[in-house]
PQR file of N, CA, C, O and H, with PARSE charges and radii, in Angstrom:
ATOM      1  N   MET A   1      86.937-164.437 -39.915 -0.4000 1.5000
ATOM      2  CA  MET A   1      85.714-165.180 -39.136 -0.0000 2.0000
ATOM      3  C   MET A   1      85.266-165.511 -37.870  0.5500 1.7000
ATOM      4  O   MET A   1      84.140-165.246 -37.451 -0.5500 1.4000
ATOM      5  N   SER A   2      86.155-166.102 -37.242 -0.4000 1.5000
ATOM      6  CA  SER A   2      86.039-166.296 -35.711 -0.0000 2.0000
ATOM      7  C   SER A   2      85.966-165.200 -34.622  0.5500 1.7000
ATOM      8  O   SER A   2      85.438-165.188 -33.511 -0.5500 1.4000
ATOM      9  H   SER A   2      87.071-166.318 -37.583  0.4000 1.0000
ATOM     10  N   ARG A   3      86.987-163.885 -35.623 -0.4000 1.5000
ATOM     11  CA  ARG A   3      86.499-163.692 -34.478 -0.0000 2.0000
ATOM     12  C   ARG A   3      84.785-162.527 -34.740  0.5500 1.7000
ATOM     13  O   ARG A   3      84.245-161.879 -33.843 -0.5500 1.4000
ATOM     14  H   ARG A   3      87.416-163.895 -36.526  0.4000 1.0000
ATOM     15  N   ILE A   4      84.534-162.574 -35.536 -0.4000 1.5000
ATOM     16  CA  ILE A   4      82.828-161.895 -35.656 -0.0000 2.0000
ATOM     17  C   ILE A   4      81.923-163.124 -34.815  0.5500 1.7000
ATOM     18  O   ILE A   4      80.828-162.933 -34.285 -0.5500 1.4000
ATOM     19  H   ILE A   4      84.973-163.101 -36.264  0.4000 1.0000
ATOM     20  N   PHE A   5      82.531-164.168 -34.838 -0.4000 1.5000
ATOM     21  CA  PHE A   5      81.411-165.214 -34.563 -0.0000 2.0000
ATOM     22  C   PHE A   5      81.973-164.869 -33.272  0.5500 1.7000
ATOM     23  O   PHE A   5      80.847-164.888 -32.776 -0.5500 1.4000
ATOM     24  H   PHE A   5      83.420-164.323 -35.268  0.4000 1.0000
ATOM     25  N   GLU A   6      82.919-164.486 -32.007 -0.4000 1.5000
ATOM     26  CA  GLU A   6      83.050-164.209 -30.721 -0.0000 2.0000
ATOM     27  C   GLU A   6      83.468-163.014 -30.955  0.5500 1.7000
ATOM     28  O   GLU A   6      84.671-162.902 -30.721 -0.5500 1.4000
ATOM     29  H   GLU A   6      83.834-164.471 -32.409  0.4000 1.0000
ATOM     30  N   LYS A   7      82.796-161.756 -31.445 -0.4000 1.5000
ATOM     31  CA  LYS A   7      81.622-160.749 -30.602 -0.0000 2.0000
ATOM     32  C   LYS A   7      80.284-160.516 -30.602  0.5500 1.7000
ATOM     33  O   LYS A   7      79.537-159.662 -30.124 -0.5500 1.4000
ATOM     34  H   LYS A   7      81.818-161.847 -31.635  0.4000 1.0000
ATOM     35  N   PHE A   8      80.089-162.244 -31.764 -0.4000 1.5000
ATOM     36  CA  PHE A   8      78.526-162.141 -31.664 -0.0000 2.0000
ATOM     37  C   PHE A   8      78.441-162.928 -30.643  0.5500 1.7000
ATOM     38  O   PHE A   8      77.317-162.690 -30.202 -0.5500 1.4000
ATOM     39  H   PHE A   8      80.696-162.938 -32.152  0.4000 1.0000
ATOM     40  N   MET A   9      79.140-164.082 -29.683 -0.4000 1.5000
ATOM     41  CA  MET A   9      78.705-164.647 -29.347 -0.0000 2.0000
ATOM     42  C   MET A   9      78.964-163.734 -27.350  0.5500 1.7000
ATOM     43  O   MET A   9      78.791-164.230 -26.237 -0.5500 1.4000
ATOM     44  H   MET A   9      80.054-164.276 -30.041  0.4000 1.0000
ATOM     45  N   THR A  10      79.249-162.846 -27.613 -0.4000 1.5000
ATOM     46  CA  THR A  10      80.247-162.668 -26.039 -0.0000 2.0000
ATOM     47  C   THR A  10      78.909-161.151 -26.559  0.5500 1.7000
ATOM     48  O   THR A  10      79.108-160.196 -25.810 -0.5500 1.4000
ATOM     49  H   THR A  10      79.390-162.443 -28.518  0.4000 1.0000
ATOM     50  N   ASP A  11      78.199-160.974 -27.191 -0.4000 1.5000
ATOM     51  CA  ASP A  11      76.854-160.433 -27.033 -0.0000 2.0000
ATOM     52  C   ASP A  11      75.691-160.553 -26.872  0.5500 1.7000
ATOM     53  O   ASP A  11      74.738-159.857 -26.522 -0.5500 1.4000
ATOM     54  H   ASP A  11      78.037-161.750 -27.799  0.4000 1.0000
ATOM     55  N   TYR A  12      75.923-161.700 -27.226 -0.4000 1.5000
ATOM     56  CA  TYR A  12      74.706-162.338 -27.153 -0.0000 2.0000
ATOM     57  C   TYR A  12      74.503-163.027 -25.863  0.5500 1.7000
ATOM     58  O   TYR A  12      73.433-163.458 -25.434 -0.5500 1.4000
ATOM     59  H   TYR A  12      76.698-162.265 -27.511  0.4000 1.0000
ATOM     60  N   LYS A  13      76.381-163.109 -24.948 -0.4000 1.5000
ATOM     61  CA  LYS A  13      75.671-163.947 -24.205 -0.0000 2.0000
ATOM     62  C   LYS A  13      75.539-162.177 -23.137  0.5500 1.7000
ATOM     63  O   LYS A  13      75.249-162.624 -22.027 -0.5500 1.4000
ATOM     64  H   LYS A  13      77.250-162.759 -25.296  0.4000 1.0000
ATOM     65  N   SER A  14      75.579-161.210 -23.035 -0.4000 1.5000
ATOM     66  CA  SER A  14      75.286-160.057 -22.876 -0.0000 2.0000
ATOM     67  C   SER A  14      73.978-159.737 -22.376  0.5500 1.7000
ATOM     68  O   SER A  14      73.605-159.274 -21.298 -0.5500 1.4000
ATOM     69  H   SER A  14      75.815-160.847 -23.937  0.4000 1.0000
ATOM     70  N   ILE A  15      73.165-160.214 -23.761 -0.4000 1.5000
ATOM     71  CA  ILE A  15      71.803-160.294 -24.039 -0.0000 2.0000
ATOM     72  C   ILE A  15      71.226-161.138 -23.204  0.5500 1.7000
ATOM     73  O   ILE A  15      70.071-160.846 -22.895 -0.5500 1.4000
ATOM     74  H   ILE A  15      73.468-160.590 -24.637  0.4000 1.0000
ATOM     75  N   LYS A  16      71.792-162.342 -22.628 -0.4000 1.5000
ATOM     76  CA  LYS A  16      71.970-163.022 -22.247 -0.0000 2.0000
ATOM     77  C   LYS A  16      71.523-162.572 -20.329  0.5500 1.7000
ATOM     78  O   LYS A  16      70.564-162.590 -19.558 -0.5500 1.4000
ATOM     79  H   LYS A  16      72.731-162.580 -22.879  0.4000 1.0000
ATOM     80  N   GLY A  17      72.209-162.404 -20.349 -0.4000 1.5000
ATOM     81  CA  GLY A  17      71.648-161.751 -19.251 -0.0000 2.0000
ATOM     82  C   GLY A  17      71.246-161.021 -18.764  0.5500 1.7000
ATOM     83  O   GLY A  17      71.380-160.993 -17.541 -0.5500 1.4000
ATOM     84  H   GLY A  17      72.988-162.389 -20.976  0.4000 1.0000
ATOM     85  N   ILE A  18      70.374-159.800 -19.576 -0.4000 1.5000
ATOM     86  CA  ILE A  18      69.943-158.842 -19.771 -0.0000 2.0000
ATOM     87  C   ILE A  18      68.556-159.282 -18.981  0.5500 1.7000
ATOM     88  O   ILE A  18      67.826-158.970 -18.040 -0.5500 1.4000
ATOM     89  H   ILE A  18      70.266-159.823 -20.570  0.4000 1.0000
ATOM     90  N   PHE A  19      68.821-160.752 -20.634 -0.4000 1.5000
ATOM     91  CA  PHE A  19      67.157-161.506 -20.267 -0.0000 2.0000
ATOM     92  C   PHE A  19      67.030-161.830 -18.638  0.5500 1.7000
ATOM     93  O   PHE A  19      66.373-161.383 -17.698 -0.5500 1.4000
ATOM     94  H   PHE A  19      69.414-161.006 -21.398  0.4000 1.0000
ATOM     95  N   VAL A  20      67.662-162.479 -18.767 -0.4000 1.5000
ATOM     96  CA  VAL A  20      68.066-162.806 -17.284 -0.0000 2.0000
ATOM     97  C   VAL A  20      67.791-162.308 -15.869  0.5500 1.7000
ATOM     98  O   VAL A  20      67.500-162.956 -14.864 -0.5500 1.4000
ATOM     99  H   VAL A  20      68.196-162.841 -19.531  0.4000 1.0000
ATOM    100  N   VAL A  21      67.885-161.559 -15.968 -0.4000 1.5000
ATOM    101  CA  VAL A  21      67.578-159.779 -15.297 -0.0000 2.0000
ATOM    102  C   VAL A  21      66.590-159.174 -15.690  0.5500 1.7000
ATOM    103  O   VAL A  21      66.697-158.153 -15.011 -0.5500 1.4000
ATOM    104  H   VAL A  21      68.122-161.033 -16.784  0.4000 1.0000
ATOM    105  N   ALA A  22      65.724-159.045 -16.269 -0.4000 1.5000
ATOM    106  CA  ALA A  22      65.102-159.173 -16.897 -0.0000 2.0000
ATOM    107  C   ALA A  22      63.534-160.047 -15.744  0.5500 1.7000
ATOM    108  O   ALA A  22      62.512-159.741 -15.130 -0.5500 1.4000
ATOM    109  H   ALA A  22      65.638-159.875 -16.821  0.4000 1.0000
ATOM    110  N   ALA A  23      64.300-161.103 -16.074 -0.4000 1.5000
ATOM    111  CA  ALA A  23      63.260-162.004 -15.452 -0.0000 2.0000
ATOM    112  C   ALA A  23      62.951-162.286 -14.458  0.5500 1.7000
ATOM    113  O   ALA A  23      61.963-162.930 -14.105 -0.5500 1.4000
ATOM    114  H   ALA A  23      65.130-161.351 -16.573  0.4000 1.0000
ATOM    115  N   VAL A  24      63.917-161.751 -13.758 -0.4000 1.5000
ATOM    116  CA  VAL A  24      63.993-162.365 -12.102 -0.0000 2.0000
ATOM    117  C   VAL A  24      63.545-161.269 -11.480  0.5500 1.7000
ATOM    118  O   VAL A  24      62.860-161.312 -10.458 -0.5500 1.4000
ATOM    119  H   VAL A  24      64.719-161.227 -14.045  0.4000 1.0000
ATOM    120  N   VAL A  25      64.024-159.878 -12.248 -0.4000 1.5000
ATOM    121  CA  VAL A  25      62.554-158.215 -11.813 -0.0000 2.0000
ATOM    122  C   VAL A  25      60.899-158.630 -12.323  0.5500 1.7000
ATOM    123  O   VAL A  25      59.963-158.019 -11.807 -0.5500 1.4000
ATOM    124  H   VAL A  25      64.580-159.842 -13.078  0.4000 1.0000
ATOM    125  N   VAL A  26      60.692-159.493 -13.159 -0.4000 1.5000
ATOM    126  CA  VAL A  26      59.436-159.902 -13.404 -0.0000 2.0000
ATOM    127  C   VAL A  26      59.250-160.725 -12.748  0.5500 1.7000
ATOM    128  O   VAL A  26      58.091-160.562 -12.367 -0.5500 1.4000
ATOM    129  H   VAL A  26      61.452-159.990 -13.578  0.4000 1.0000
ATOM    130  N   VAL A  27      59.706-161.731 -12.235 -0.4000 1.5000
ATOM    131  CA  VAL A  27      59.601-163.113 -10.724 -0.0000 2.0000
ATOM    132  C   VAL A  27      59.260-161.956  -9.435  0.5500 1.7000
ATOM    133  O   VAL A  27      58.247-161.900  -8.737 -0.5500 1.4000
ATOM    134  H   VAL A  27      60.648-161.863 -12.545  0.4000 1.0000
ATOM    135  N   VAL A  28      60.019-161.410  -9.414 -0.4000 1.5000
ATOM    136  CA  VAL A  28      59.467-160.550  -8.571 -0.0000 2.0000
ATOM    137  C   VAL A  28      58.945-159.586  -8.297  0.5500 1.7000
ATOM    138  O   VAL A  28      58.532-159.489  -7.142 -0.5500 1.4000
ATOM    139  H   VAL A  28      60.841-161.456  -9.981  0.4000 1.0000
ATOM    140  N   VAL A  29      58.760-158.572  -9.149 -0.4000 1.5000
ATOM    141  CA  VAL A  29      57.220-158.021  -8.954 -0.0000 2.0000
ATOM    142  C   VAL A  29      56.331-158.688  -9.288  0.5500 1.7000
ATOM    143  O   VAL A  29      55.402-158.031  -9.758 -0.5500 1.4000
ATOM    144  H   VAL A  29      59.096-158.651 -10.087  0.4000 1.0000
ATOM    145  N   PHE A  30      56.151-159.963  -9.254 -0.4000 1.5000
ATOM    146  CA  PHE A  30      54.703-160.794  -9.947 -0.0000 2.0000
ATOM    147  C   PHE A  30      54.368-161.364  -7.842  0.5500 1.7000
ATOM    148  O   PHE A  30      53.405-161.342  -7.075 -0.5500 1.4000
ATOM    149  H   PHE A  30      56.906-160.497  -8.872  0.4000 1.0000
ATOM    150  N   VAL A  31      55.688-161.745  -7.776 -0.4000 1.5000
ATOM    151  CA  VAL A  31      55.319-162.571  -5.568 -0.0000 2.0000
ATOM    152  C   VAL A  31      54.743-161.166  -4.802  0.5500 1.7000
ATOM    153  O   VAL A  31      53.847-160.890  -4.005 -0.5500 1.4000
ATOM    154  H   VAL A  31      56.470-161.763  -8.399  0.4000 1.0000
ATOM    155  N   VAL A  32      55.781-160.477  -5.514 -0.4000 1.5000
ATOM    156  CA  VAL A  32      54.959-159.454  -4.380 -0.0000 2.0000
ATOM    157  C   VAL A  32      53.688-158.782  -4.611  0.5500 1.7000
ATOM    158  O   VAL A  32      53.073-158.263  -3.679 -0.5500 1.4000
ATOM    159  H   VAL A  32      56.509-160.702  -6.161  0.4000 1.0000
ATOM    160  N   VAL A  33      53.242-158.770  -5.886 -0.4000 1.5000
ATOM    161  CA  VAL A  33      51.822-158.471  -6.315 -0.0000 2.0000
ATOM    162  C   VAL A  33      50.666-159.484  -5.810  0.5500 1.7000
ATOM    163  O   VAL A  33      49.531-159.346  -5.354 -0.5500 1.4000
ATOM    164  H   VAL A  33      53.742-159.192  -6.643  0.4000 1.0000
ATOM    165  N   VAL A  34      51.563-160.629  -6.135 -0.4000 1.5000
ATOM    166  CA  VAL A  34      50.662-161.366  -5.376 -0.0000 2.0000
ATOM    167  C   VAL A  34      50.389-161.459  -3.530  0.5500 1.7000
ATOM    168  O   VAL A  34      49.387-161.333  -2.826 -0.5500 1.4000
ATOM    169  H   VAL A  34      52.485-160.741  -6.505  0.4000 1.0000
ATOM    170  N   LEU A  35      51.665-161.707  -3.283 -0.4000 1.5000
ATOM    171  CA  LEU A  35      51.810-161.141  -1.452 -0.0000 2.0000
ATOM    172  C   LEU A  35      50.610-160.150  -1.008  0.5500 1.7000
ATOM    173  O   LEU A  35      49.532-160.359  -0.450 -0.5500 1.4000
ATOM    174  H   LEU A  35      52.479-161.810  -3.855  0.4000 1.0000
ATOM    175  N   LEU A  36      51.135-159.193  -1.404 -0.4000 1.5000
ATOM    176  CA  LEU A  36      49.861-157.522  -1.002 -0.0000 2.0000
ATOM    177  C   LEU A  36      48.320-157.878  -1.462  0.5500 1.7000
ATOM    178  O   LEU A  36      47.420-157.336  -0.821 -0.5500 1.4000
ATOM    179  H   LEU A  36      52.011-159.024  -1.857  0.4000 1.0000
ATOM    180  N   LEU A  37      47.962-158.796  -2.581 -0.4000 1.5000
ATOM    181  CA  LEU A  37      46.362-159.212  -3.033 -0.0000 2.0000
ATOM    182  C   LEU A  37      45.609-159.808  -1.876  0.5500 1.7000
ATOM    183  O   LEU A  37      44.554-159.597  -1.278 -0.5500 1.4000
ATOM    184  H   LEU A  37      48.693-159.236  -3.102  0.4000 1.0000
ATOM    185  N   LEU A  38      47.420-161.311  -1.785 -0.4000 1.5000
ATOM    186  CA  LEU A  38      47.298-162.160  -0.364 -0.0000 2.0000
ATOM    187  C   LEU A  38      46.355-160.904   0.699  0.5500 1.7000
ATOM    188  O   LEU A  38      45.156-160.700   0.890 -0.5500 1.4000
ATOM    189  H   LEU A  38      48.277-161.483  -2.271  0.4000 1.0000
ATOM    190  N   LEU A  39      47.504-160.331   1.155 -0.4000 1.5000
ATOM    191  CA  LEU A  39      46.830-159.752   2.477 -0.0000 2.0000
ATOM    192  C   LEU A  39      46.141-158.526   2.049  0.5500 1.7000
ATOM    193  O   LEU A  39      46.005-157.925   3.115 -0.5500 1.4000
ATOM    194  H   LEU A  39      48.478-160.496   0.999  0.4000 1.0000
ATOM    195  N   LEU A  40      45.642-157.820   1.158 -0.4000 1.5000
ATOM    196  CA  LEU A  40      44.029-156.862   1.112 -0.0000 2.0000
ATOM    197  C   LEU A  40      43.137-158.818   1.576  0.5500 1.7000
ATOM    198  O   LEU A  40      42.877-159.212   2.713 -0.5500 1.4000
ATOM    199  H   LEU A  40      45.753-158.308   0.292  0.4000 1.0000
ATOM    200  N   LEU A  41      42.989-159.298   0.760 -0.4000 1.5000
ATOM    201  CA  LEU A  41      42.684-160.391   1.109 -0.0000 2.0000
ATOM    202  C   LEU A  41      41.803-161.033   2.156  0.5500 1.7000
ATOM    203  O   LEU A  41      40.674-161.510   2.273 -0.5500 1.4000
ATOM    204  H   LEU A  41      43.199-158.979  -0.164  0.4000 1.0000
ATOM    205  N   LEU A  42      42.803-160.820   2.796 -0.4000 1.5000
ATOM    206  CA  LEU A  42      43.211-161.106   4.741 -0.0000 2.0000
ATOM    207  C   LEU A  42      42.962-160.353   5.686  0.5500 1.7000
ATOM    208  O   LEU A  42      43.032-160.399   6.914 -0.5500 1.4000
ATOM    209  H   LEU A  42      43.720-160.432   2.701  0.4000 1.0000
ATOM    210  N   LEU A  43      42.465-159.200   4.432 -0.4000 1.5000
ATOM    211  CA  LEU A  43      42.512-158.063   5.767 -0.0000 2.0000
ATOM    212  C   LEU A  43      41.230-157.997   5.278  0.5500 1.7000
ATOM    213  O   LEU A  43      40.480-158.074   6.251 -0.5500 1.4000
ATOM    214  H   LEU A  43      42.409-159.163   3.434  0.4000 1.0000
ATOM    215  N   LEU A  44      40.125-157.816   3.491 -0.4000 1.5000
ATOM    216  CA  LEU A  44      38.929-157.669   3.931 -0.0000 2.0000
ATOM    217  C   LEU A  44      38.515-158.744   4.656  0.5500 1.7000
ATOM    218  O   LEU A  44      37.805-158.261   5.538 -0.5500 1.4000
ATOM    219  H   LEU A  44      40.735-157.754   2.701  0.4000 1.0000
ATOM    220  N   LEU A  45      38.562-160.177   4.817 -0.4000 1.5000
ATOM    221  CA  LEU A  45      38.175-160.867   5.150 -0.0000 2.0000
ATOM    222  C   LEU A  45      38.192-160.891   7.006  0.5500 1.7000
ATOM    223  O   LEU A  45      37.415-161.545   7.701 -0.5500 1.4000
ATOM    224  H   LEU A  45      39.140-160.568   4.100  0.4000 1.0000
ATOM    225  N   LEU A  46      38.930-160.291   7.336 -0.4000 1.5000
ATOM    226  CA  LEU A  46      39.242-160.099   8.512 -0.0000 2.0000
ATOM    227  C   LEU A  46      38.599-159.149   9.365  0.5500 1.7000
ATOM    228  O   LEU A  46      38.573-159.218  10.594 -0.5500 1.4000
ATOM    229  H   LEU A  46      39.561-159.760   6.771  0.4000 1.0000
ATOM    230  N   LEU A  47      37.858-157.876   8.357 -0.4000 1.5000
ATOM    231  CA  LEU A  47      37.386-156.912   8.414 -0.0000 2.0000
ATOM    232  C   LEU A  47      35.679-157.565   8.142  0.5500 1.7000
ATOM    233  O   LEU A  47      34.645-157.033   8.547 -0.5500 1.4000
ATOM    234  H   LEU A  47      37.878-157.820   7.359  0.4000 1.0000
ATOM    235  N   VAL A  48      35.795-158.873   7.331 -0.4000 1.5000
ATOM    236  CA  VAL A  48      33.665-159.460   7.692 -0.0000 2.0000
ATOM    237  C   VAL A  48      33.927-159.854   9.221  0.5500 1.7000
ATOM    238  O   VAL A  48      33.176-159.548  10.147 -0.5500 1.4000
ATOM    239  H   VAL A  48      36.635-159.306   7.002  0.4000 1.0000
ATOM    240  N   TYR A  49      35.028-160.528   9.327 -0.4000 1.5000
ATOM    241  CA  TYR A  49      34.841-161.365  10.533 -0.0000 2.0000
ATOM    242  C   TYR A  49      33.944-160.145  11.390  0.5500 1.7000
ATOM    243  O   TYR A  49      32.822-160.153  11.895 -0.5500 1.4000
ATOM    244  H   TYR A  49      35.639-160.777   8.575  0.4000 1.0000
ATOM    245  N   VAL A  50      34.967-159.156  11.290 -0.4000 1.5000
ATOM    246  CA  VAL A  50      34.207-158.311  12.659 -0.0000 2.0000
ATOM    247  C   VAL A  50      33.684-158.463  12.461  0.5500 1.7000
ATOM    248  O   VAL A  50      33.284-159.581  12.787 -0.5500 1.4000
ATOM    249  H   VAL A  50      35.879-159.148  10.879  0.4000 1.0000
ATOM    250  N   PHE A  51      32.242-157.044  11.043 -0.4000 1.5000
ATOM    251  CA  PHE A  51      31.633-156.893  11.224 -0.0000 2.0000
ATOM    252  C   PHE A  51      30.140-158.117  11.597  0.5500 1.7000
ATOM    253  O   PHE A  51      29.256-158.365  12.416 -0.5500 1.4000
ATOM    254  H   PHE A  51      32.566-156.136  10.778  0.4000 1.0000
ATOM    255  N   VAL A  52      30.400-158.304  11.031 -0.4000 1.5000
ATOM    256  CA  VAL A  52      29.297-160.214  11.532 -0.0000 2.0000
ATOM    257  C   VAL A  52      29.281-160.374  12.795  0.5500 1.7000
ATOM    258  O   VAL A  52      28.219-160.151  13.377 -0.5500 1.4000
ATOM    259  H   VAL A  52      31.118-158.102  10.366  0.4000 1.0000
ATOM    260  N   VAL A  53      30.224-160.718  13.408 -0.4000 1.5000
ATOM    261  CA  VAL A  53      30.258-160.933  14.697 -0.0000 2.0000
ATOM    262  C   VAL A  53      29.728-159.457  15.892  0.5500 1.7000
ATOM    263  O   VAL A  53      29.529-159.270  17.092 -0.5500 1.4000
ATOM    264  H   VAL A  53      31.086-160.899  12.936  0.4000 1.0000
ATOM    265  N   THR A  54      29.697-158.707  14.603 -0.4000 1.5000
ATOM    266  CA  THR A  54      29.523-157.265  15.704 -0.0000 2.0000
ATOM    267  C   THR A  54      27.890-156.975  15.637  0.5500 1.7000
ATOM    268  O   THR A  54      27.353-156.240  16.466 -0.5500 1.4000
ATOM    269  H   THR A  54      29.859-158.858  13.628  0.4000 1.0000
ATOM    270  N   VAL A  55      27.331-157.468  14.823 -0.4000 1.5000
ATOM    271  CA  VAL A  55      25.876-157.536  14.400 -0.0000 2.0000
ATOM    272  C   VAL A  55      25.590-158.533  15.302  0.5500 1.7000
ATOM    273  O   VAL A  55      24.971-158.331  16.346 -0.5500 1.4000
ATOM    274  H   VAL A  55      27.767-158.065  14.150  0.4000 1.0000
ATOM    275  N   VAL A  56      26.150-159.946  14.832 -0.4000 1.5000
ATOM    276  CA  VAL A  56      25.549-161.317  15.861 -0.0000 2.0000
ATOM    277  C   VAL A  56      25.351-160.333  17.588  0.5500 1.7000
ATOM    278  O   VAL A  56      24.326-160.176  18.251 -0.5500 1.4000
ATOM    279  H   VAL A  56      26.653-160.110  13.984  0.4000 1.0000
ATOM    280  N   VAL A  57      26.955-159.777  17.898 -0.4000 1.5000
ATOM    281  CA  VAL A  57      26.274-159.548  19.396 -0.0000 2.0000
ATOM    282  C   VAL A  57      25.682-158.283  20.192  0.5500 1.7000
ATOM    283  O   VAL A  57      25.582-158.102  21.406 -0.5500 1.4000
ATOM    284  H   VAL A  57      27.787-159.904  17.359  0.4000 1.0000
ATOM    285  N   ILE A  58      25.248-157.292  18.872 -0.4000 1.5000
ATOM    286  CA  ILE A  58      24.561-156.159  19.131 -0.0000 2.0000
ATOM    287  C   ILE A  58      23.089-157.115  19.223  0.5500 1.7000
ATOM    288  O   ILE A  58      22.452-157.109  20.277 -0.5500 1.4000
ATOM    289  H   ILE A  58      25.329-157.439  17.886  0.4000 1.0000
ATOM    290  N   VAL A  59      22.702-157.780  18.245 -0.4000 1.5000
ATOM    291  CA  VAL A  59      21.173-158.815  17.433 -0.0000 2.0000
ATOM    292  C   VAL A  59      21.103-159.598  19.199  0.5500 1.7000
ATOM    293  O   VAL A  59      20.333-159.269  20.102 -0.5500 1.4000
ATOM    294  H   VAL A  59      23.220-157.785  17.389  0.4000 1.0000
ATOM    295  N   PHE A  60      21.811-160.314  19.225 -0.4000 1.5000
ATOM    296  CA  PHE A  60      21.877-160.853  20.524 -0.0000 2.0000
ATOM    297  C   PHE A  60      21.535-159.775  21.492  0.5500 1.7000
ATOM    298  O   PHE A  60      20.416-159.262  21.523 -0.5500 1.4000
ATOM    299  H   PHE A  60      22.436-160.581  18.492  0.4000 1.0000
ATOM    300  N   LEU A  61      22.367-159.490  22.164 -0.4000 1.5000
ATOM    301  CA  LEU A  61      21.962-158.307  23.412 -0.0000 2.0000
ATOM    302  C   LEU A  61      20.906-157.643  22.980  0.5500 1.7000
ATOM    303  O   LEU A  61      20.112-157.316  23.862 -0.5500 1.4000
ATOM    304  H   LEU A  61      23.275-159.906  22.139  0.4000 1.0000
ATOM    305  N   ARG A  62      20.577-157.254  21.574 -0.4000 1.5000
ATOM    306  CA  ARG A  62      19.204-156.309  22.373 -0.0000 2.0000
ATOM    307  C   ARG A  62      18.326-157.872  22.618  0.5500 1.7000
ATOM    308  O   ARG A  62      17.903-157.981  23.770 -0.5500 1.4000
ATOM    309  H   ARG A  62      21.222-157.520  20.858  0.4000 1.0000
ATOM    310  N   PHE A  63      18.091-158.759  21.930 -0.4000 1.5000
ATOM    311  CA  PHE A  63      17.293-160.281  22.101 -0.0000 2.0000
ATOM    312  C   PHE A  63      16.762-160.061  24.124  0.5500 1.7000
ATOM    313  O   PHE A  63      15.800-159.757  24.829 -0.5500 1.4000
ATOM    314  H   PHE A  63      18.435-158.670  20.994  0.4000 1.0000
ATOM    315  N   CYS A  64      18.449-160.552  24.219 -0.4000 1.5000
ATOM    316  CA  CYS A  64      18.449-160.262  25.910 -0.0000 2.0000
ATOM    317  C   CYS A  64      17.827-159.886  26.162  0.5500 1.7000
ATOM    318  O   CYS A  64      16.832-160.471  26.589 -0.5500 1.4000
ATOM    319  H   CYS A  64      19.230-160.799  23.646  0.4000 1.0000
ATOM    320  N   LEU A  65      18.023-157.750  26.037 -0.4000 1.5000
ATOM    321  CA  LEU A  65      17.115-156.736  26.373 -0.0000 2.0000
ATOM    322  C   LEU A  65      16.058-157.300  26.404  0.5500 1.7000
ATOM    323  O   LEU A  65      15.963-158.070  27.360 -0.5500 1.4000
ATOM    324  H   LEU A  65      18.831-157.274  25.690  0.4000 1.0000
ATOM    325  N   LYS A  66      15.105-157.245  25.684 -0.4000 1.5000
ATOM    326  CA  LYS A  66      13.870-158.151  25.429 -0.0000 2.0000
ATOM    327  C   LYS A  66      12.665-158.810  26.428  0.5500 1.7000
ATOM    328  O   LYS A  66      11.540-158.771  26.928 -0.5500 1.4000
ATOM    329  H   LYS A  66      15.182-156.620  24.908  0.4000 1.0000
ATOM    330  N   TYR A  67      14.404-159.655  26.176 -0.4000 1.5000
ATOM    331  CA  TYR A  67      13.843-160.747  27.777 -0.0000 2.0000
ATOM    332  C   TYR A  67      13.744-160.169  28.535  0.5500 1.7000
ATOM    333  O   TYR A  67      12.655-159.857  29.017 -0.5500 1.4000
ATOM    334  H   TYR A  67      15.317-159.687  25.770  0.4000 1.0000
ATOM    335  N   ILE A  68      14.877-159.786  28.954 -0.4000 1.5000
ATOM    336  CA  ILE A  68      15.106-159.131  30.132 -0.0000 2.0000
ATOM    337  C   ILE A  68      13.681-158.345  30.438  0.5500 1.7000
ATOM    338  O   ILE A  68      13.256-158.762  31.515 -0.5500 1.4000
ATOM    339  H   ILE A  68      15.762-160.040  28.562  0.4000 1.0000
ATOM    340  N   ILE A  69      13.121-157.719  30.077 -0.4000 1.5000
ATOM    341  CA  ILE A  69      12.360-156.357  29.733 -0.0000 2.0000
ATOM    342  C   ILE A  69      10.885-156.540  29.535  0.5500 1.7000
ATOM    343  O   ILE A  69       9.961-155.780  29.829 -0.5500 1.4000
ATOM    344  H   ILE A  69      13.466-157.380  29.202  0.4000 1.0000
ATOM    345  N   TRP A  70      10.874-157.935  28.868 -0.4000 1.5000
ATOM    346  CA  TRP A  70       9.437-158.096  29.526 -0.0000 2.0000
ATOM    347  C   TRP A  70       9.000-159.501  29.806  0.5500 1.7000
ATOM    348  O   TRP A  70       7.925-159.910  29.365 -0.5500 1.4000
ATOM    349  H   TRP A  70      11.624-158.552  28.629  0.4000 1.0000
ATOM    350  N   HIS A  71      10.154-160.597  30.850 -0.4000 1.5000
ATOM    351  CA  HIS A  71       9.555-160.750  31.821 -0.0000 2.0000
ATOM    352  C   HIS A  71      10.446-160.526  32.810  0.5500 1.7000
ATOM    353  O   HIS A  71      10.097-160.615  33.988 -0.5500 1.4000
ATOM    354  H   HIS A  71      11.027-160.265  31.209  0.4000 1.0000
TER
END
């Protein structure tokens, strides 16, 4: 009886080890995906910032040129 219980406990420990490894893999994948999404969001914000600055500079330069031409 104790042999059966001992075998069950060793099987349980190996299964528990597999679950721990699987949980660590899932957590690592989740962290990597979240970091990649944050990086993508940062790049998107940078693109929006560059676009807005470009539009503002173009509008300002057009205003300046119109002012110089008309005065």
